[in-house]
C-alpha positions, 0 to 999 in steps of 0.5 A: 578359591577367590575372595569377593574382590577377585583376590586369592587367599595367598594374595590376602596373606602377609608376606612370609606367611606359611599356611598349612595345606589343610586348615584344621576345621575339625576343632573338637577332635583337634582339641581332644587330641591336643588335650590327650598329648603331653606337651613339653612346650606347654610346661615350658610356657607355664614355667616362663609365666610363673618364673617370679613365683618359682624364683621366690620359692627356689630361694626360700627353699634353698636357703632353708635346705642349706641351713638345715644341711649346715646343722646336720651332725656328722654321723659315723657308720660301722658294720659287723658281719655274722655267718649264720649256720643252723644245723638241722637237729630236728631230724633226730627228734621227729617221730617221738611223741611229746616232742612236737613243740620242740621240733616246731620251735627248732624249725621256725627258728631256722630261717634267716628272717627269724634270726634278723628279727631276733637281732633287731629285738630290743631285749638282745640289744639291751643285753648287748649294751651291758657288755660295754663300759659305762662311758661307752654305754652313755655315748651309745645312748646319746649318739645312736642314730640308726641300727639295722640288721639285714640278711644279704641276698642268697647268702647266710650272712647277716650285716649289723649296721650301726650309725652314731655320732661317735665312731668308736661307740658305733663299732663297739656296739655293733660287735657287742650285738653280734657277741650277744647274739652268739651267746644267746643262741648258744644258751638257747640251743643248750636249754632246748637240748637238755629239755629234750634229753630229760623227756627222752630219758623219761620216755625210755624208762616208761617203755622199758617198764612196759617192754619188760612186762610184755616180754614176761607175759609172752614167756609165761604164755609160751610155757603154759601153751607150748606154742613158740611160732604161728602158721604162715596162714595167720601171718598172711591174714594179719597182713591182709587185714592191715592192707584192706583197712588202709585202702578203706581209710583212703577211700573214706577220706577222698569221699569226705573231700568230694562231698564237701566240694559238692555241698559248696557247689550246690550252695552257690548254685542255689543263690543263682535263680534258674532261668536267670539271664544277663545282658549280652550286648548294649547299645547307646540310647538314641532317644537321649540325643533328641531330648538333649537337642530339644532341651538346648532349643528350649533353653535358647527360646527361654533366654530370648523370652526373658528379654521381653516377658517376666519369668511369671508370664504364661509363655515363659512358664510354658517353656519352663514346663517343657524343660522340666518334663524333658529333664525328667525324661532325661533323668529316667532314660539310661545311657545304654539299652540292652539289645540281647540277653543270654543265660547266666554264665555262672550256672554252667561250671557249677552244674558241671562240678555238681555232676562230676562230684555226684558221679565221683561219690557214687564210684567211691561209695561202691569202692568203700562197700567193696573194701568193707566187705573184704575187711569183714571177710579178712577179720572173720577169717582172722578171728576163726584162728585157734584162740591160743594162736590168736593170743600168741600173735597179739602178745608177740606183736606188742613185745616187738613194737615196744622193743622197736620204740625202745631202740629208737629212743636210745638212738635219739638220746645218744644224738641229743647228748652229743649235740648238748656237749658240742656247745654249738652256736647258730652264728659265727662272727665273720668280720668285726666292726672297726671305727669309721675314719670319715662320717657318711654325711660329710660330703658338702657337695652332695648336700648342696646338690640335694638342696638345689635339687629339692628347691628346684623340684619345689619351685616347679611343683608350686608353679604347676600347682599355681597354674592348675588352680588358675582358671585363666587362659594364657596360650592358644593351646589353652584357648583351643582346649577350652573352646574346642575351636582353632585359633585363627590369629594371635593379636599382640598387646599394644599398650599405646592407645594410638597403635591399637587401631590399624586406622591410626597407623595406615599401611605402616607395617606393624605387628597388629596389622600383620596379625589381622592380615593373617586373621583375614587370610585364615578366615578365607582359608576356612571357607574354601567351598563357600566364601564368608560374606557376613561375619559375627564377632563376639566374645564370652564377656565384655572387655575382651577386645571384640569391638577393637577386633571387629574394626581392625579386621574390617580395616585390614580387609579394606586395605587389601582392596575389599569392599567392607561394611562394619555393622555395630549390633551391640545395641546395649553398649555400642562402641564402633562410633567411638572407635571410628570417631563417627556419629552414632545416629542415624544407625541400624536401629533407625534403619529397622524402625524405618526412620532412614534408609541404608544409604542415609545411615552408612558413613564413610570412614578414614580408610578407603573401602570401609563403610560403617553403620553404627548402632543408632538410638539405643532401643528399650528392647534390643533383642526384639529389634534384632529378632525382627524380619526387618533386621534380617532383611537389612543384613541380607541387603548389606551382604549384597552391597559389599564383599564382606560385612563384619558385625560387632555383637554383645558378649555371649554369656547372659545375653541372647543377641549374639546367638540370634545374629549368628544364626542368620549370617555366614560365620562367626568368630569368638574373641578370647583375651589372653590372661583375662578370659577364664576357661570356664567362661570361654567353654560356656560361651563356645557351647552357646555359640555351637547351639545356634548350629551356625558356622563357627570359624574359630577364635581370635586370641587377643592381648597377647604379649609380644614374646608369647605371640612370636613377634619378638623378631618382627623388627628383624623381619622388617629389616630383612624385607627392607634390605631385599627391596634396597637390593632390588632397587640397586639391581634396577639402577644398574 
């Protein structure tokens, strides 16, 4: 690729510049990828930018933290250890009617979590406090800072920790809590055992009375009838009746559960209408794209009409009606449309469940009928036995059952008496607490380190929050994310007015000149297939440096040997005649109006190869002038007269001039001012510029501090280039 004057892009680039092999023209994707990636350099940049605020916050927070640390009282910690061993005494009580609550109480109190809760309870701790002397009680009440009971993992040990201002009171209180726990569990165990003993004794008395009566009735019956045993047939029938009844009860329970599942599935299925369908595939609504494109065109047209007509005019109202109609259509259109439907997938598993449950119910009904028939036959045969034999079996069974119950109660009673007499507690004191020799909060280095860390975190947090709330652009990464465009060059900030314009310094190597050489080279790289002959320079708002950028870019291109025309189309606030020291008339407006020719309006500048056409007389309606055929033809002629035409236009926000001019030139660049342009303004301006469908080359980041722009080593680079030139001169002389 060659430039219009025959030079290559590498020749246009400043010495020492290193360009990528492919210029990032896919700005939208580039910005998106950059936004999704964590950039540590950006964090460092934010911290450097907010270092004053960070320092102030760090000093204040550190001072407050150290002051608070100095006021902290020394706290001492003591720890006692209890081994919890709860024997399973419920096995001797299970199966005895009336002791269900006692068994439940013993089981629920046997886990470690319950024991820890008991120790941490206020009642036990109050009782433990009474074990201490009055003087020590007062020390605990005043100096206690923390109490904790915790189970040690995978063991039956409980650690009791006490933190207090006095080490002796901490140790004594921890031991007192352990002793009170041991005494409380001992008392509770004895109370429970004595209650169970009284109940079992009462039950044994009742069973003994019933057993004596049943045995007496059986003896009298034997004497009266002379029957002392039953036949084997009667015993077999009794066993058969019991077995069939058990099977019948199991089948009836299973049928009840199956019927419940069937009813649940049927109720859920009733809420899903038959034939109900759900979306199977969705695609994006293509109609929305066309409507949004048309809406953008109408908004641009309306902005242009407002330059010439009132909002109440017929033409503006017609456009407003079209915009309103399109917005209504956009509101009514879904983002996606359904391409395919399928039957509701929730019905199939429910229908399968109903079919399975129905089949199971039928099978269970058949089994129940079979068991009922067998039970009826067995009971009928059992009742057909002789009445005397039937009565004998009933009396014998009752006497045997009561005897078994009495023997069981006797065994349980003996076990309960042994447990009550053993006086066993649920805990044993494994290690006593001893007074601590040093406080746990006495390490000054740890307190200082914690204060510094807290102050540093607070300072960084405030800096990041402040930067998040600040909407201004501070770096080229911010500019890329806000505009979605690549940054072509960073223009360093020059506070001295005489060094802001390249025309004042000439070919003298300065950061400003090198940055604009870089800008010109990057513009050439961005259009490898189609060279840019006409270029619009604009910005989002005034005072971002677009006019200075335009004249410096034109000057840099001219110094490289190109034929350049600088055209001032900011017909509302023209500036180029002031920056170049030329007359504003005749100018572009005079050319379009036919008052002069292009040659008459073209003025020579102090830089060889650079010609300037000022704005000319300020018209009453600048947009109408720029939208005329004469304006387009004039720009086309100027493009044919020079290698490069640079056009200075008004800002994008609030005015349609820049968008209009950008629509009939080869490319445009947007100027973004460091620490001045807001992200929202830059984003809106970029969107407006994209709506023109013109070729947007990128952005120029202006007013960048020297350190941020990477020019801190500029003079070192210049000294290095001078030494190379001196070395070459010495070799030539020899």
